[in-house]
N, C-alpha and C positions, 0 to 999 in steps of 0.2 A: 405552521411556522416555516419560513423559508430555510433551505438546508443550511445556510451559513448560521443563521440564529440557532438552529438545532445543534449543530456542532459545538458552538461556542457554549451553549447551556450544557452539553455533555462533558465538555472539557472542564467547566466550572465544578461540576459534581465529582468528577474523576480526581482533580488535583487537590480537592478539599480532604480526601481520605486515603491514606497511605496504601492500603491493600488494593482498593480499586485503581489507584494510580499504578501500582505495580503490575496489575492485570492489563492496564491500558498499554504500557510499556512492553509487555511480554506478548500482547496482541500484535502489535506492530513489529516486533522481532520475528514473530511467526510469519506474518505477510512477507517480510523481507526474505525470510528463509524460502517461502513458497515461491517468490520471484526467481530466487537463485536456483532453486530445484528445477523450475520450468525452463529456464534458459538452458541449463546443462542437458535436460531430457529432450528439449524440443528440436535442438539444432544438430544437423548432421556434422560428424567430424570433419569432413572435407571443406565444409564452408565455415568452420569457426576460425576467426581471425583474432588478432591481439586485442582489437577494441572490444569484441564480443567478450573475451575472456576477462578483460579489465572490467567490463560491466557486471559480470557474474560474480567475480571475486568481491567487487565492491558491495553487491547485494548481500553477500555472505558476511562480509565485515560489518555491515549495517546491523544485520541480524544479531551478530555477536555483541556489538556494542550496546544495542537495545536491552538485549538478554542481560548484560551484566548490570545495566541500570535497573532493571526490574529486580535482580537478585539483591542488589544493594539496598533497594527500597523496601522489598518484601520478604527478604530471606532466602535461604537455600533451596526451599520448596520450589522456587521460581526457576530452577535450572531445568525444569520440565514444561512442555507444552500441554499439560492435561488440561481438559476442558474446563474445570473449576479455576484454572489459573489465567484464564483467557477471558476476554468480553466478547460474547457472541462469536467464538472461535469458528463454528461451522459455518455461520453467516458470512463471516469475513472471508473465509476461503471460497464459498459460493460466489461471492462478488468477484473475486478473481478469476476462478474457473469459469464461470458463465460469460464473463467478458471475453476470456480467451475463445471459448466456444463460439460466441457470437461472430469474433473476428474471423475465425477459422471457417465458419459456414459461408461467410461472404466471399471467400477466396477459394471455395471447394474445386472450382474450375481449374486452378493452376496446378501444374506439376508439384510433387511433394516438397522438393528442396526449395523451390521459389515460394511455395505457400508458407513454409516454415519460416522463412526470412520475412516476408510481408507481415505475417501474423505477429511476429516478434516485434517488429518496428512499431505497428499499430498499438499493441497491448503495452508496449514500453512507453510510447508517447502518451497515451491516455492515462496510464498509472502515475507517471512521472508528474503529469499536470496536476493530477488529484493530490498526490503526495506533498507538492509544493504548497497547495492551499492548506491542507491539513496540517502539516508540520509548521507552517508559518504562522497559523492561528494559535497552534499549541505553544509555540515558543513565545508569541506575544502574551499568553496568559501566565507564563512563567516568570515574566518581569526580569529581575535582576539576579534570580537564583542560579547557583552553579549549573544546574541542569540545562538552563536557557543556553548556555555557551556550547554544551555538548549537541544540542539540537541544531544550533546555528552552524557547526561544522558539517552536520548531516545535511543541512539545507543546501549548503554550498556545493556539495558533491551532487545532489539531485539537480541543481541547476545546470551543472556541467553535463549530466546524463541528458537532460531535456535539450540542451544546445546540440549535443552529439547526435540525438535521434532525430531532431529537425532537420538536419542535413541528410541523414541517412533515409529517412522516409520518403523524401522527395525523389531520390533516386530509385527506390525499391518500388514505388507506385506512382507513375505518371499522372494518374487520376486522383491524386491525393486531395487536391483543393475541392473536388466534388464529391468525393466519397468521405472525407472526414465528418461532415455534419451528421451523417446517419450513425456513425459509430460514437461520436460525441454525445448524442442522444441515448444511445444504448448505455453507455457509461453512466450517464447522469441517472438514469432510471434504476440501475443496479446499485448504485451509490446511495441513492435516496432510500432504497429499500433497506440496506444495511443500517443506514443511519437511524431509520425508524426503529428497526429492531435493537439497535444499541441503546436508543433513548428508552425503549420500553423495559429492557433488561436493568438499566440504571435506576428507573423508576421503581421497579420491583425491589431493588436492593436497598432502597432507603428504609431506615427503621420506621416501624409504624408508630404513630403518635399514641401515647397512653390514653386510654379511655377516661 
């Protein structure tokens, strides 16, 4: 099944059951938190500018907003990122961390500060593109529900992040146009792996038919 179809099938399962839906929201809150944490930890203080700080703070705000939605839907237990309150939490983080590691390996020849900046640009560019696709399909599935308007606001900020990083990445790597396809292929493989694991977990979570 094509990745887009697999995602839409997963969204249909998730949105039909409130606890699964809360775990879905909590998982994306967790990924936004991982993004926030990685920005803060990976960048040298002397290179942090107002644009990067703004991005980090917005990732943290997205994590908080999605967390609040998960709690509203699933109850106070969703204040935590415990494994049973996520959907494939370890696999979701592995997608992020393996993408970061793959980008980092490609630029291992660069000095540390320059490598940190270039890797940040590529990882952000790849993940923002993926986030727009996933959040866009999720919003479409929500129809006219109040939750859809909250996701619409998040999408607007992700679109701005992508526009900002499109400008930054061309400055950070003069070979962007020739190098980008290799990293796009890496991200696609990692995403499809995660999506397969998510689909399997959702399939396993379905109640078994009575004999």
